[in-house]
matplotlib code that plots the C-alpha trace (Angstrom):
import matplotlib.pyplot as plt

x = [-0.1, 1.5, -0.2, -2.6, -4.8, -6.9, -10.1, -10.8, -13.7, -14.7, -16.5, -16.1, -19.3, -21.3, -21.6, -18.0, -16.5, -18.7, -17.6, -14.1, -14.2, -16.0, -13.5, -10.6, -12.0, -10.7, -7.1, -7.5, -5.7, -8.1, -7.8, -10.6, -10.9, -12.7, -13.0, -13.6, -10.9, -10.5, -12.4, -15.5, -15.3, -18.1, -20.4, -24.1, -23.8, -21.8, -25.1, -27.6, -28.7, -27.6, -31.0, -31.0, -34.0, -33.8, -36.0, -35.8, -37.9, -37.8, -35.7, -33.1, -32.4, -31.9, -29.6, -27.5, -26.6, -26.7, -25.2, -25.0, -28.8, -29.4, -32.4, -33.7, -34.0, -35.6, -37.9, -39.1, -39.5, -42.0, -39.6, -42.2, -41.1, -40.4, -40.5, -39.3, -42.9, -43.6, -40.3, -41.5, -45.0, -43.3, -41.2, -43.8, -46.4, -44.3, -42.9, -46.2, -45.1, -42.5, -39.4, -37.3, -38.2, -34.9, -33.1, -35.9, -35.5, -31.8, -32.2, -34.8, -33.4, -29.9, -30.7, -30.2, -27.3, -25.6, -26.2, -24.6, -21.7, -21.2, -21.4, -18.5, -16.5, -16.9, -19.8, -22.0, -25.7, -28.3, -32.0, -33.5, -35.2, -35.2, -36.6, -38.7, -40.2, -42.8, -43.4, -47.0, -48.0, -44.7, -43.2, -41.4, -43.0, -41.3, -43.3, -42.7, -40.4, -37.5, -35.6, -31.9, -29.2, -25.6, -23.7, -22.6, -25.2, -24.0, -20.5, -20.2, -20.9, -18.3, -15.7, -16.3, -16.2, -13.1, -11.3, -12.2, -10.8, -7.5, -7.4, -7.5, -4.7, -7.1, -5.6, -7.9, -6.9, -8.7, -9.1, -8.8, -11.6, -12.1, -12.7, -12.7, -13.0, -10.3, -12.2, -10.5, -14.0, -14.2, -13.7, -13.1, -9.3, -9.1, -9.7, -8.1, -7.5, -7.3, -5.9, -4.9, -1.3, -1.5, -3.5, -2.6, -4.0, -4.6, -5.3, -7.5, -9.1, -12.2, -13.8, -16.8, -18.8, -20.4, -19.9, -23.6, -26.2, -26.4, -28.1, -25.3, -25.3, -27.9, -27.9, -28.4, -31.2, -32.8, -32.4, -33.9, -35.9, -37.6, -37.6, -37.1, -34.9, -31.8, -33.5, -33.5, -30.9, -28.5, -28.9, -25.6, -22.2, -21.3, -19.3, -22.1, -22.4, -23.0, -19.3, -19.8, -23.0, -21.6, -18.3, -20.3, -22.8, -20.0, -18.8, -22.5, -23.6, -27.5, -29.6, -32.3, -34.7, -36.8, -34.6, -37.3, -37.6, -35.5, -35.6, -36.5, -37.5, -38.7, -35.4, -34.7, -35.5, -32.4, -30.1, -26.8, -26.6, -24.9, -24.9, -23.0, -21.4, -21.5, -25.2, -25.6, -29.3, -30.4, -31.8, -34.6, -38.1, -40.0, -42.6, -45.0, -47.5, -48.3, -49.1, -50.2, -48.2, -49.3, -48.0, -47.8, -51.7, -52.0, -53.5, -52.7, -51.5, -50.7, -52.3, -49.7, -51.2, -51.3, -48.9, -45.9, -43.3, -41.1, -43.3, -43.9, -40.9, -38.9, -41.6, -43.0, -39.9, -41.0, -44.4, -43.0, -40.6, -43.7, -45.5, -45.5, -42.0, -40.9, -41.5, -43.9, -44.6, -45.1, -47.4, -47.6, -49.4, -48.4, -50.2, -47.3, -44.3, -42.9, -43.0, -41.1, -37.9, -34.5, -33.8, -36.5, -34.2, -30.9, -29.6, -29.7, -33.4, -36.2, -38.6, -41.6, -43.3, -46.4, -49.2, -52.0, -52.4, -53.4, -50.1, -48.4, -50.0, -48.1, -44.9, -45.0, -42.9, -44.6, -47.9, -51.4, -52.2, -56.1, -56.3, -54.1, -56.2, -59.5, -57.8, -56.8, -60.5, -61.9, -59.2, -59.9, -63.7, -63.3, -61.4, -63.0, -62.2, -64.0, -61.1, -58.2, -54.8, -52.0, -48.6, -47.6, -50.2, -52.1, -54.7, -57.5, -58.0, -59.0, -60.7, -63.8, -65.2, -61.8, -60.6, -57.3, -57.9, -55.9, -56.1, -54.2, -52.9, -55.3, -55.0, -56.7, -54.5, -55.8, -53.4, -50.5, -47.7, -47.7, -44.5, -43.8, -40.9, -40.4, -39.0, -37.9, -36.9, -33.9, -32.7, -31.0, -30.3, -31.7, -33.4, -32.1, -28.8, -27.3, -28.7, -27.0, -27.5, -27.9, -24.2, -23.9, -22.4, -23.3, -25.1, -24.5, -27.3, -27.6, -28.1, -24.9, -22.2, -19.6, -16.4, -14.8, -17.5, -19.7, -22.1, -23.6, -25.4, -27.1, -26.2, -27.9, -31.2, -34.4, -34.6, -36.7, -39.5, -41.5, -40.6, -38.8, -39.2, -37.1, -33.7, -33.5, -30.7, -28.1, -29.2, -29.2, -25.9, -24.5, -26.2, -25.3, -22.1, -20.8, -22.6, -20.3, -17.2, -17.8, -18.7, -15.6, -13.1, -14.6, -14.6, -10.9, -9.4, -11.3, -10.9, -7.2, -7.2, -8.4, -5.2, -6.0, -6.0, -4.4, -6.2, -7.9, -6.2, -7.6, -8.9, -11.2, -13.0, -13.1]
y = [0.1, 3.4, 5.5, 4.7, 6.6, 5.5, 7.0, 8.1, 10.2, 10.2, 13.7, 17.2, 18.7, 19.1, 15.5, 14.7, 17.4, 16.6, 13.1, 13.9, 16.3, 13.5, 10.8, 13.1, 13.9, 10.6, 11.4, 9.4, 10.3, 11.2, 12.0, 13.6, 13.0, 15.5, 15.1, 18.8, 21.3, 23.6, 26.2, 24.1, 22.3, 21.4, 19.3, 20.4, 22.0, 24.9, 25.5, 25.8, 28.9, 27.2, 26.6, 24.2, 22.3, 21.4, 20.7, 23.7, 24.4, 28.2, 31.3, 29.7, 26.8, 29.3, 31.3, 28.2, 28.1, 31.7, 33.2, 36.6, 36.9, 40.2, 41.1, 43.5, 40.8, 38.6, 41.6, 42.2, 38.5, 35.7, 32.6, 30.2, 26.7, 23.5, 20.6, 17.0, 16.0, 18.6, 17.4, 13.8, 15.0, 16.8, 13.9, 11.1, 13.5, 14.6, 11.2, 9.5, 7.6, 5.8, 7.4, 4.8, 5.2, 4.5, 7.0, 9.5, 9.2, 9.7, 12.6, 14.4, 13.3, 14.5, 17.5, 20.1, 18.4, 18.3, 22.1, 22.8, 20.6, 22.3, 25.7, 24.7, 23.8, 27.3, 27.2, 30.2, 30.5, 33.4, 33.9, 33.4, 36.8, 37.3, 34.0, 32.6, 35.5, 38.1, 41.3, 41.6, 44.4, 45.3, 42.0, 39.4, 36.0, 32.8, 29.9, 26.6, 25.3, 26.6, 29.4, 29.2, 29.3, 28.9, 32.3, 33.2, 30.5, 27.0, 28.4, 29.9, 26.6, 24.8, 27.4, 27.0, 23.3, 23.3, 25.9, 23.4, 20.3, 22.0, 23.4, 19.5, 18.8, 16.7, 16.2, 17.3, 16.4, 18.1, 16.8, 13.3, 11.0, 7.7, 5.2, 1.8, 0.3, -1.8, -4.9, -8.3, -10.2, -9.7, -5.8, -2.6, -1.7, 1.6, 3.0, 3.5, 7.2, 9.1, 12.5, 14.3, 13.3, 9.8, 6.7, 5.4, 3.2, 4.7, 2.2, 3.0, 1.0, 2.5, 4.3, 6.9, 7.5, 11.0, 11.8, 12.8, 11.0, 10.4, 13.7, 14.9, 11.5, 11.9, 7.9, 7.0, 9.7, 8.3, 4.7, 5.1, 8.3, 7.6, 8.9, 12.6, 13.0, 13.6, 16.7, 18.3, 20.9, 20.0, 22.7, 21.8, 20.1, 18.7, 16.0, 14.1, 11.3, 8.6, 7.4, 6.4, 4.5, 2.5, 1.6, 0.2, -1.6, -3.2, -5.1, -6.1, -3.3, -3.2, -0.5, 1.3, 3.9, 5.9, 5.0, 6.5, 9.7, 12.9, 16.5, 18.6, 22.1, 25.2, 26.2, 29.0, 27.5, 28.8, 28.2, 26.3, 22.5, 22.5, 24.8, 28.1, 28.9, 32.6, 32.4, 29.7, 28.9, 32.0, 30.2, 28.6, 30.3, 29.5, 32.1, 30.4, 29.9, 33.8, 33.5, 30.9, 28.5, 27.7, 25.3, 25.4, 24.8, 27.9, 25.9, 25.7, 22.2, 22.2, 23.7, 26.4, 26.9, 23.4, 24.1, 26.3, 26.3, 24.3, 21.2, 21.5, 22.9, 19.7, 17.8, 20.5, 20.3, 16.6, 18.0, 20.8, 18.4, 16.3, 19.3, 19.8, 21.3, 20.7, 24.2, 26.3, 30.1, 31.5, 34.9, 37.4, 40.8, 44.1, 43.2, 40.3, 41.4, 42.8, 39.2, 37.6, 36.2, 37.8, 35.0, 36.9, 39.8, 38.2, 39.2, 35.8, 35.4, 34.4, 37.3, 38.9, 42.2, 44.0, 46.4, 44.3, 40.4, 40.8, 42.3, 39.5, 36.5, 36.9, 37.2, 33.8, 31.9, 28.5, 29.3, 29.3, 32.8, 32.6, 29.8, 31.5, 34.5, 32.4, 30.3, 33.3, 34.9, 31.7, 31.5, 35.3, 34.6, 31.6, 33.0, 33.4, 37.2, 37.3, 35.3, 37.8, 36.9, 36.3, 35.0, 33.5, 31.0, 28.7, 31.3, 29.4, 32.0, 29.5, 29.0, 27.1, 25.3, 24.8, 21.7, 22.4, 24.2, 26.8, 26.0, 29.2, 32.4, 32.9, 36.4, 37.6, 38.7, 42.0, 44.7, 45.9, 45.6, 41.7, 39.7, 36.2, 34.0, 30.6, 27.8, 24.2, 21.3, 21.6, 18.5, 18.9, 15.2, 11.7, 9.6, 6.3, 5.0, 2.8, 1.1, 1.7, 0.6, 2.6, 3.5, 4.5, 1.2, 0.1, -3.2, -6.0, -7.6, -10.1, -6.9, -7.5, -4.6, -4.4, -3.9, -0.7, 1.0, 3.7, 6.3, 9.6, 12.5, 12.2, 8.5, 7.2, 5.7, 5.5, 8.8, 10.6, 9.4, 11.6, 14.8, 16.3, 19.0, 21.9, 22.4, 18.6, 17.9, 19.8, 18.7, 14.8, 15.2, 16.7, 14.2, 11.2, 12.6, 13.1, 9.7, 7.9, 9.7, 8.8, 5.2, 4.8, 6.0, 3.8, 0.6, 1.2, -1.1, -4.1, -3.5, -3.2, -6.4, -8.3, -8.9, -7.8, -10.4, -9.9, -7.3, -8.7, -7.3, -4.2, -6.1, -8.3, -5.4, -3.0]
z = [0.0, -1.1, 1.6, 4.6, 6.9, 9.7, 8.4, 4.5, 3.8, 0.2, -0.4, 0.3, 1.4, 4.8, 5.4, 4.6, 6.6, 9.5, 9.4, 9.2, 12.2, 14.3, 13.5, 14.2, 17.7, 18.8, 17.3, 14.2, 11.1, 8.5, 5.0, 2.9, -0.9, -2.7, -6.3, -7.3, -7.6, -4.6, -6.3, -6.6, -3.5, -1.1, -3.5, -3.2, 0.1, -1.5, -3.6, -0.8, 0.9, 4.1, 5.6, 8.3, 10.1, 13.7, 16.6, 19.2, 22.1, 22.1, 22.2, 24.7, 22.3, 19.4, 21.5, 22.1, 18.6, 17.8, 20.8, 19.3, 18.8, 20.2, 22.6, 19.9, 17.4, 20.0, 20.9, 17.3, 16.3, 17.0, 16.4, 17.8, 18.6, 16.4, 18.6, 18.1, 17.5, 14.9, 13.1, 13.2, 12.0, 9.1, 8.1, 8.2, 6.4, 3.6, 2.8, 3.0, 6.3, 4.4, 6.0, 7.8, 11.5, 13.0, 10.4, 11.3, 14.9, 14.6, 12.7, 14.7, 18.2, 17.2, 15.3, 18.0, 19.7, 16.3, 15.6, 18.8, 18.0, 14.7, 16.5, 18.8, 15.6, 14.5, 12.2, 12.7, 12.2, 11.9, 11.5, 8.0, 8.0, 4.2, 3.3, 6.2, 7.9, 7.1, 9.0, 10.5, 12.8, 13.2, 14.2, 12.1, 12.4, 11.1, 9.5, 8.3, 11.0, 9.3, 11.2, 10.9, 8.1, 8.2, 8.2, 4.5, 3.0, 1.7, 0.8, 4.5, 5.7, 3.6, 4.2, 8.2, 8.1, 6.1, 8.4, 11.3, 9.6, 8.7, 12.5, 13.5, 11.2, 8.5, 5.1, 2.5, -1.0, -4.0, -7.5, -5.9, -7.1, -5.4, -8.0, -6.4, -2.9, -1.9, -0.5, 0.3, 0.2, 4.0, 4.8, 3.1, 3.4, 1.5, -1.9, -5.2, -6.0, -9.5, -9.6, -12.8, -12.2, -11.1, -9.6, -6.4, -3.4, -0.2, 2.6, 5.5, 8.2, 7.7, 4.5, 4.9, 1.7, 1.7, -2.0, -2.7, -5.0, -8.8, -9.8, -12.0, -14.2, -16.9, -17.6, -14.0, -13.5, -16.8, -15.8, -12.1, -12.3, -15.7, -19.3, -19.6, -16.5, -18.7, -19.7, -16.1, -15.0, -12.0, -9.2, -7.7, -8.3, -11.6, -9.7, -7.9, -10.3, -7.9, -7.4, -3.6, -4.6, -7.5, -5.5, -2.7, -4.9, -6.7, -3.6, -2.5, -0.5, -0.1, -1.9, -0.2, -0.3, -3.1, -6.1, -8.5, -6.2, -5.8, -4.5, -7.6, -7.8, -10.1, -11.7, -14.1, -17.5, -19.2, -16.4, -17.4, -17.2, -13.9, -10.9, -11.0, -7.9, -8.7, -8.8, -5.9, -5.5, -7.3, -10.2, -7.9, -7.9, -4.7, -4.2, -6.4, -3.4, -3.9, -7.6, -10.3, -12.5, -15.9, -18.7, -22.3, -22.7, -20.6, -17.8, -14.2, -13.2, -9.4, -6.2, -5.7, -2.0, -1.1, 2.0, 2.8, 0.1, 2.4, 2.1, -1.7, -3.5, -3.5, -5.6, -7.9, -10.0, -10.9, -12.0, -14.1, -16.0, -16.7, -18.4, -22.3, -23.2, -19.8, -18.5, -16.6, -16.2, -12.7, -12.7, -10.2, -9.8, -8.1, -4.8, -3.9, -6.0, -2.6, -1.2, -3.9, -2.5, -3.6, -6.3, -8.3, -9.0, -9.9, -13.4, -14.9, -14.9, -17.6, -16.8, -18.7, -17.5, -18.8, -17.9, -18.6, -18.8, -22.5, -23.1, -21.1, -22.7, -25.9, -24.3, -22.4, -24.7, -25.8, -24.1, -25.6, -25.0, -25.5, -22.9, -20.5, -20.5, -20.2, -17.3, -15.4, -15.7, -14.3, -11.6, -10.5, -10.4, -8.3, -5.5, -1.9, -1.8, 1.6, 3.3, 4.4, 2.9, 5.4, 4.1, 7.6, 8.1, 5.7, 5.5, 3.8, 1.0, -1.7, -4.7, -5.3, -8.2, -10.3, -11.5, -10.0, -6.7, -4.8, -1.2, 0.2, -0.7, -3.7, -4.7, -8.0, -10.9, -11.4, -10.3, -12.8, -13.3, -14.0, -13.8, -15.3, -14.9, -16.9, -14.9, -15.6, -13.4, -11.3, -9.7, -6.3, -5.1, -5.4, -2.6, -3.4, -1.9, 0.4, 3.4, 6.9, 10.3, 13.5, 13.4, 9.9, 8.9, 5.2, 5.1, 2.6, 1.0, 3.7, 5.9, 7.6, 8.2, 5.7, 7.8, 7.5, 5.5, 6.5, 4.7, 5.2, 3.3, 0.1, -0.8, 2.4, 1.3, 3.2, 4.7, 2.0, -0.1, -2.6, -0.9, 2.1, 4.5, 3.4, 5.3, 6.2, 3.7, 5.5, 8.7, 7.9, 6.2, 9.5, 11.8, 9.8, 8.9, 12.7, 13.4, 10.7, 11.8, 15.5, 14.7, 12.3, 14.9, 17.5, 15.3, 14.6, 17.3, 16.4, 12.7, 13.3, 15.4, 12.1, 9.9, 6.3, 3.6, 0.5, -1.6, -4.8, -8.0, -9.6, -12.4, -10.4, -8.7, -12.0]

ax = plt.figure().add_subplot(projection="3d")
ax.plot(x, y, z, "-o")
ax.set_aspect("equal")
plt.show()
């Protein structure tokens, strides 16, 4: 073996870096293999806005993770509570009761302690005033169970975790792609690494896979998600091609979870094929609950107000992809323009604006203008205008008598100017992955742990089905990353006690 470490972490995002930090706490020698160059490091974590969902009982819990929260901020804000029971309810509701109970319990029960641990490692957090709170009667009120984001968003989170790793002496290697697990038929003994300059074997008593899902591989998307998914845009890293999943399955790891499901959102129709770190998550368009979405036929096709966007945005990308031409237009009038999220104001946006709906209709590329105008007239007429509009709660301001209802926040489109934004499907991460036990050990197809192999982050299957509550991706990555690192380092003595067998030749595992 040309090189060796105690713990090898494959991946460079939130889950991977948390795993590395947790493993290093016991004194283990840790090497992190990040496929991307340093300028693009961080996986999908670097493309997020940094929102992170966790259970908290009130302001004192929030102050534990945000000690610089001021008295003035507390006085002018209703942070509410988000209990473990509420977190459980959201997880089971949005996954249609399919989330793995053991994984879900680990996620929920560990969410607050893990956030405190991250804070102790130097990650800073702040309230999400700009995206998760509206001001009513002079006071900000948070909604949807999502209150906190990492300082500096996803890039800030990755930077803070990277700095913490370096402070602990963790070796982070960029442009280092793990291409094969070194497996002797009994245990994983390391990985084969490919860099622009060489290929080499890196031995390790334990290997933690935290390299993301298969969302950046169009062939795998089409094979598992279905026809048409090769047409989706990738919200995040171009390097998340399922490497960790493929390597583990090749040695007999058990697959788990919703392999035909994924997190997919409304994404600017003309966004590039992969995410752009200069734009981050700005291509997303998530204010649709306050307007309407129409397809090429000029018709609404989803209930835009079915729930808070935190609980619908991750599944509506799939619905948009299924529309004729794989696109939709989001339409708003002047009454709600001030409520649109900052992502609607970026320079790289597909936008139309007009003083009348009649003038707007022909500007909606690919849309049947006559059908659009007729549909909006019917929508306006169906609204219960006697019910007051309130963006902070599911206000019940609904339509009646339409084939596709709108259950909340139904405002008539009648006040100029009108704005329209074209969206397609942006895939964030896939839900199918590897089966793990309660210690984040990867299981084989007989449901026994594969000695020396662990997993965390997007490539863990069984947590999300069909949908997910916003902000849970980063939280699950941190929780299971920390768990994988802790378990891997704790297993080191037992794994070292077993003498490694001769490694199989590369050709037999290729």
